[in-house]
C-alpha positions in Angstrom: 2.5 -6.5 5.8 5.8 -5.7 5.1 6.7 -2.1 7.0 7.6 -1.3 3.1 4.2 -2.1 1.4 2.3 -0.2 4.8 4.3 3.0 4.5 3.4 3.3 0.6 -0.5 1.3 0.4 -1.7 3.7 3.6 0.1 7.4 1.5 2.9 7.7 4.3 5.5 7.9 1.8 5.0 8.0 -1.8 6.5 4.9 -3.2 7.8 2.2 -1.9 11.0 2.7 -3.2 11.5 5.3 -0.5 10.2 3.7 1.9 12.6 0.9 1.5 14.9 3.9 1.5 14.2 5.0 4.6 14.2 1.8 6.7 17.3 1.1 5.0 19.2 3.5 6.7 17.2 3.1 9.6 15.2 6.1 9.5 11.8 3.6 10.5 11.8 1.9 13.3 8.7 -0.2 15.3 7.8 -0.2 18.5 11.8 1.0 19.4 13.7 -1.5 17.4 14.7 -0.2 13.7 12.9 -1.9 11.2 14.1 -3.6 7.9 11.7 -3.2 4.4 10.8 -6.6 5.0 9.7 -6.5 8.8 5.9 -7.3 9.1 3.8 -5.1 11.1 1.3 -5.8 13.2 -2.2 -4.5 14.7 -0.9 -2.1 17.2 1.8 -1.5 16.3 4.0 2.2 16.7 5.5 3.1 13.6 8.6 5.3 14.0 9.7 7.8 11.5 12.9 10.1 12.3 12.2 12.6 9.4 15.2 15.8 9.8 13.2 18.1 12.1 11.5 15.4 14.0 10.3 12.1 14.6 6.7 10.9 13.4 4.9 8.5 14.7 1.6 6.5 13.8 -0.5 3.3 15.2 -1.1 1.0 12.7 -5.2 0.7 13.2 -5.9 -1.9 10.5 -4.1 -3.6 7.7 -4.8 -2.8 4.2 -6.1 -5.7 2.0 -5.1 -3.8 -1.4 -2.6 -2.0 -2.4 -3.6 1.0 -2.4 -6.0 3.0 -0.5 -8.1 6.3 -1.0 -6.3 9.3 0.6 -9.3 9.6 2.5 -9.4 6.6 3.7 -5.7 6.6 5.5 -7.4 7.7 9.2 -8.4 4.0 9.1 -5.3 2.1 8.4 -3.4 4.9 10.8 -3.0 7.3 13.0 -0.3 10.1 14.1 -0.8 9.2 17.9 
């Protein structure tokens, strides 16, 4: 699954366009490498989002099968490190 779709479907970002822009501007990295929006994520990858105040890291636990998942199940797909 593409990183921009993953961020959107796991409710880390509100819209896919937002996560796509974040990737294009170099805010999102996977395993320490700046990621393009089309970069595929795999189980075990560490996604880092560099916000203005802090950097937040997420570990990919599962890849969602559906377009969106409930917010209550977010912890099954991505865990904040």
